[in-house]
Residue, then its C-alpha position, 0 to 999 in steps of 0.5 A: m204152541t204159538n205162545l210157548r214159542r213166543l215164550y221159550p223160542i229156539p236159537p236159530d242155529v240148534d243142531p237138528l240132532d240135539r234132543a235136549t232144549h237150550g232152557f233145560r241146560q241153562l236150568l241145570g247151570l243155574l241150579g249148580m251155581l245157585l246150590p252154594l249161594l242159597c246154603v250160605g245165604w239161608a244158613a246166614l240168616f238162620p245159623t245153626a247153633i249148639t249148647d256147649a257144656d258151659g252152657g254157651l252157644l257154639i256155631p260149628d265151622l262149616t268146612s265144605v258145602s256138604a257140611y251144609y247138611y247139618t244147618s237150616a239150609v239142608w233143604a237147599f243142599v239136598g233139594i237142589l242136588v236131587a232136582m240136578g239128579l233128576f234132570l240128569f236122569t232125563y237129559k237126553g243129549y244128541d240123537d247120534k252115534a254118541g248118544p248112548w254116551d250122553y245117556w249113561i254119563s249123565t244118568l251116572t251123574g244124576a245118580a252121584a248127586i242124589g248120592v251126595a244128598v242122600f248120604p251125609t258127610h260127618p256130622l258138624h258136632e256129636l249133638l247134630k249127629p242123626s240117630w240113623w247116621a252110620p260111618w259107612m255113609v261117609k264113604v258113600h258120599t266121598a265117593s259120590a262127590l268125587m264121581l260127580f266132579v269127575l263126571f263134570i269134567i267129562f262133560c265139559w271135555a268130552l260131551f259138550p265140545g263133542k260135535d267133531w267126534r260125533l259126526p262121520p270122520e270124513t265130514v270133519q276136518p282133522l284138528s290138533v289137540s291144541k287147535r281143538i282145546w282153543k276151538y272150545p275154551v269154555y268147555h275146556g277151560c271149565g273142565l280143566l279148573i274143575l280138575f284144578c279144584l279136585v287136586w286143590a280139595g284133595v291137598q287141603l284134606g290131607r292137611n285137615g284143611s276146609i274144601f268149601w271154596q274148591e267145592w264152590l268154585a267147581l260148582w260155578f265152573f260146572g254152571i258156567a259150562w252148562l250155561r254156555k252149551g244152553q247158549v245163554q249168551w244168545t238168551l241174554r241178546e235176545g232179552l228173553i230173560t225178561r220175556p215171560l214178564v213181558l208177555g204176562i204184562e201183555g196178556v193181562g192188558n189184552l184181557l182187560r182190554s177184552s173185558l172193557v169192550r165186552a162190558a161197553r157192548w153189554g151196557a149199549q144193549k141195555 
């Protein structure tokens, strides 16, 4: 346990009612931010092309993050969304009067993430359409994606800055709406920006345009909020990103030193 505490120390100002770890939240945030990056990077390294009627190669337009389901980056798209869903299923939140809200909102968010992964959007081309695909899957995919981003906003606006309404009213200093927003600028700002991306995506869909950048940005704002809730600034300040490497080198050094001491003793006995 001591070695684990050295590897994953707890921030000094952790709420005793918090049942989730800061590393858990940071991992969720990183997964959300890595999703579009890995999809774009892998699909660029291994592009998906189809043969048109003239025998030429055609690379379909990728107008959304969801479209990467039909590329070589399908493993990143499905894998990360399912991982996020499973992590959200196990998210415990806080052990207080609002604890059930943490559980149900995170469970619904996890179900939405898995729904987006399991039910793909429109195929990029008729030749890329799986034999099992059906048009109703698009409706489930769209509903799951919309629910996912709306629940992201609820996390940012209600659950993350919710310490003020989780505590008994007599222990909390009343704040106006404007002061409450300025008290938690990162959470409220990310929630507002995710909402803006949703509206922007809706406008683009009405024009049959691309929603790739809107989804990318919304995922990044989700990731930023979770990283902030996971106190990533403390992790960076304490140098904990490199701590596993440092402790690993230290452990190897101790092992080599003890081995040399034992070898020397064995040689002296001979």
